[in-house]
C-alpha positions as CSV (number, residue, x, y, z in Angstrom):
1,M,-12.9,3.7,7.9
2,T,-12.0,2.8,3.9
3,A,-9.1,4.3,2.1
4,A,-8.9,5.0,-2.1
5,L,-5.7,5.3,-3.9
6,I,-5.0,8.8,-5.0
7,S,-1.9,8.0,-7.1
8,K,-0.6,4.6,-8.1
9,P,3.1,4.2,-8.0
10,L,5.1,5.3,-11.0
11,V,7.3,2.6,-11.3
12,E,7.6,-1.1,-10.0
13,P,9.7,-2.0,-6.9
14,L,11.2,-5.3,-9.4
15,T,11.9,-4.3,-13.2
16,L,11.1,-6.1,-15.7
17,A,15.3,-7.4,-16.9
18,S,15.5,-8.7,-12.9
19,A,12.2,-10.5,-13.3
20,K,13.1,-12.0,-16.0
21,A,17.0,-12.6,-15.1
22,H,15.0,-14.7,-11.9
23,L,12.8,-16.5,-14.5
24,R,16.1,-17.3,-17.6
25,I,14.8,-15.7,-20.0
26,D,16.1,-14.0,-23.0
27,G,13.9,-12.8,-25.7
28,S,11.1,-10.5,-25.7
29,D,8.5,-12.2,-26.4
30,E,6.7,-12.7,-22.8
31,D,7.7,-9.4,-21.7
32,V,4.5,-8.2,-21.4
33,F,2.6,-10.6,-19.6
34,I,5.7,-10.5,-16.8
35,S,5.4,-6.9,-16.9
36,E,1.8,-8.0,-16.0
37,L,2.7,-10.3,-13.3
38,I,5.2,-7.7,-11.6
39,I,2.4,-5.5,-10.6
40,A,-0.4,-8.4,-10.0
41,A,2.4,-9.6,-7.3
42,R,3.4,-6.3,-6.1
43,Q,-1.1,-5.7,-5.9
44,Y,-1.4,-9.4,-4.5
45,L,1.5,-8.6,-1.4
46,E,0.2,-4.6,-0.5
47,K,-3.0,-6.3,-0.1
48,L,-1.8,-9.5,2.2
49,S,0.7,-7.1,4.2
50,G,-1.2,-4.3,4.1
51,L,2.2,-2.6,3.2
52,R,2.5,0.1,0.1
53,L,6.0,-0.5,-1.2
54,I,6.1,1.7,-3.7
55,T,5.7,5.9,-3.6
56,Q,2.0,6.1,-3.7
57,T,-1.0,8.7,-2.5
58,W,-4.1,7.3,-0.3
59,R,-7.0,8.2,1.0
60,Q,-8.1,7.1,4.0
61,Y,-11.7,8.3,5.3
62,L,-13.2,8.8,8.1
63,D,-16.6,9.5,9.7
64,C,-15.5,11.1,13.6
65,W,-12.0,11.3,14.9
66,P,-11.4,8.2,17.6
67,I,-12.3,9.1,21.1
68,S,-8.6,8.5,22.0
69,Q,-7.6,11.8,19.6
70,V,-5.3,8.9,17.6
71,L,-6.1,7.9,14.2
72,E,-4.3,5.3,13.4
73,L,-3.5,5.1,9.7
74,T,-4.4,1.4,7.5
75,L,-1.7,1.6,5.0
76,R,1.9,1.8,5.7
77,P,5.0,2.4,6.2
78,V,4.0,6.5,6.2
79,Q,6.0,8.7,4.5
80,S,4.1,11.9,5.2
81,V,0.9,13.6,5.6
82,Q,-0.4,15.8,3.0
83,A,-3.4,17.2,3.8
84,I,-6.3,16.7,6.5
85,T,-9.7,17.8,5.6
86,V,-13.2,18.1,7.7
87,Y,-16.5,19.1,5.8
88,D,-19.3,21.0,7.2
89,A,-23.2,20.1,6.9
90,D,-23.2,21.5,3.7
91,G,-20.5,19.8,2.1
92,A,-17.9,23.1,2.9
93,P,-14.4,22.1,3.4
94,T,-11.3,23.1,6.5
95,I,-8.5,22.2,5.0
96,I,-6.6,21.3,9.3
97,P,-3.5,23.3,9.8
98,V,-0.6,21.5,10.4
99,S,0.3,23.0,13.0
100,E,-2.5,21.0,15.2
101,Y,-1.8,18.3,14.7
102,Q,1.1,15.9,14.6
103,L,2.2,12.4,12.7
104,D,4.6,9.6,14.0
105,N,5.5,7.9,11.4
106,I,8.3,6.3,13.5
107,S,5.6,3.9,14.9
108,D,5.0,0.3,12.5
109,T,1.6,1.4,12.6
110,A,1.8,5.4,11.4
111,R,-0.8,7.6,14.0
112,I,-1.9,11.2,13.6
113,H,-2.9,13.1,17.3
114,M,-5.3,15.8,17.0
115,P,-5.7,17.3,20.3
116,N,-8.5,19.6,19.3
117,P,-10.2,17.7,16.5
118,A,-12.6,19.3,14.3
119,T,-16.0,18.0,14.2
120,P,-17.2,17.1,10.6
121,G,-20.7,17.8,9.8
122,M,-21.3,15.3,7.4
123,A,-22.4,12.5,8.9
124,M,-20.6,9.7,6.9
125,N,-16.7,10.4,5.8
126,G,-16.4,13.8,6.8
127,I,-13.2,13.2,7.1
128,E,-10.5,12.9,4.6
129,V,-6.7,12.3,5.1
130,D,-4.5,12.2,2.6
131,F,-0.9,10.7,2.9
132,I,1.7,9.0,1.0
133,A,2.7,5.6,1.5
134,G,5.4,2.6,0.5
135,Y,8.9,3.2,1.2
136,G,10.7,5.4,-1.1
137,D,10.5,6.2,-4.8
138,T,12.6,3.0,-6.7
139,G,13.0,-0.1,-6.2
140,V,16.4,-0.1,-4.3
141,D,14.7,1.3,-1.6
142,V,12.1,-1.8,-1.0
143,P,13.5,-4.2,1.2
144,D,15.1,-7.3,0.2
145,T,13.2,-9.3,1.0
146,L,10.3,-8.1,0.7
147,K,11.6,-7.9,-3.5
148,R,12.7,-12.3,-2.9
149,A,9.2,-12.6,-2.1
150,L,7.8,-11.2,-5.1
151,L,10.3,-12.7,-7.6
152,M,8.9,-16.1,-5.7
153,L,5.3,-15.2,-7.1
154,I,6.3,-14.7,-10.2
155,A,7.9,-17.7,-11.0
156,H,5.4,-19.4,-9.1
157,W,2.2,-18.1,-11.9
158,Y,5.0,-17.6,-14.5
159,E,4.9,-21.5,-14.4
160,F,1.7,-22.3,-13.9
161,R,-0.3,-19.5,-15.5
162,G,-2.1,-22.6,-17.4
163,A,-3.1,-24.5,-15.1
164,I,-5.5,-22.2,-13.7
165,A,-8.4,-19.3,-15.7
166,P,-7.2,-16.0,-15.2
167,G,-10.4,-15.6,-13.3
168,D,-9.2,-17.7,-11.0
169,Q,-5.4,-16.2,-9.6
170,P,-3.9,-16.6,-7.3
171,V,-4.7,-20.0,-7.2
172,S,-1.6,-20.6,-5.0
173,I,1.0,-19.4,-3.4
174,P,5.1,-20.8,-3.4
175,P,6.7,-22.2,-0.4
176,G,8.8,-19.6,0.9
177,F,6.4,-16.8,0.0
178,E,4.5,-16.1,3.3
179,T,7.3,-17.1,6.1
180,L,9.6,-14.0,3.9
181,I,6.9,-11.8,4.2
182,H,5.4,-12.9,7.3
183,P,7.8,-10.6,9.3
184,F,6.6,-7.6,7.5
185,K,2.8,-8.6,8.1
186,R,1.0,-6.1,10.9
187,M,0.6,-8.0,14.4
188,A,-2.9,-8.1,16.1
189,I,-2.7,-7.8,19.8
C-alpha cells in the first residue's frame, strides 16, 4: 500500500514564538531558519511514528481489498474518510457510498470494514481511499508530550546546525526524544 499527501497541514504544531521561547531567542534574524526547523521536526516525527500531528488529507492506494474485508489505514489518527473510489478496467471511477462501509477510527489503527467490496478492474492501484488524518487543526490539539519532543529536536538541530552538511541531516537525535515519542508509536505484534 502506498499513501500520498493530498493537502498538507495549514499550520504547524508549534508556533515560531514558542520555538523561539524554548531556544531563548529574542531577535528575528533566525526566524526563517527556526520556521524551517519546525517543519522538518514535524515531518521527521511523523515519518518515524506514523502519526500525523495537524489535520491533513491523504490518499491510500490499494491493488485489492484484504481477504478479511477490513482495511487498516497506514497513518494515524484518522478523523474521517472523505471518499473510497474503485476503478474499473477502463479507469472509470466508482465512488463507494458511505452506507456500504464502516469506519472504526476509535482504535489506534483506523480500520474500514467493507462487507461487500467492489472488485477493481485495474491490476494496480485500482482502489483509492481519501482520508483526513491528524490530531486537529491547531497545535492545541497535539499532545503536549509530542510538542515537547519537537522542541527538543528543534533545539538539538539548532545547536548542531553547522557541524554536519544540510544534506546529511538529521545526523543525531537528542537523548530523550525516543522516550517521549515511544508511547505514540505503533507497536508490532
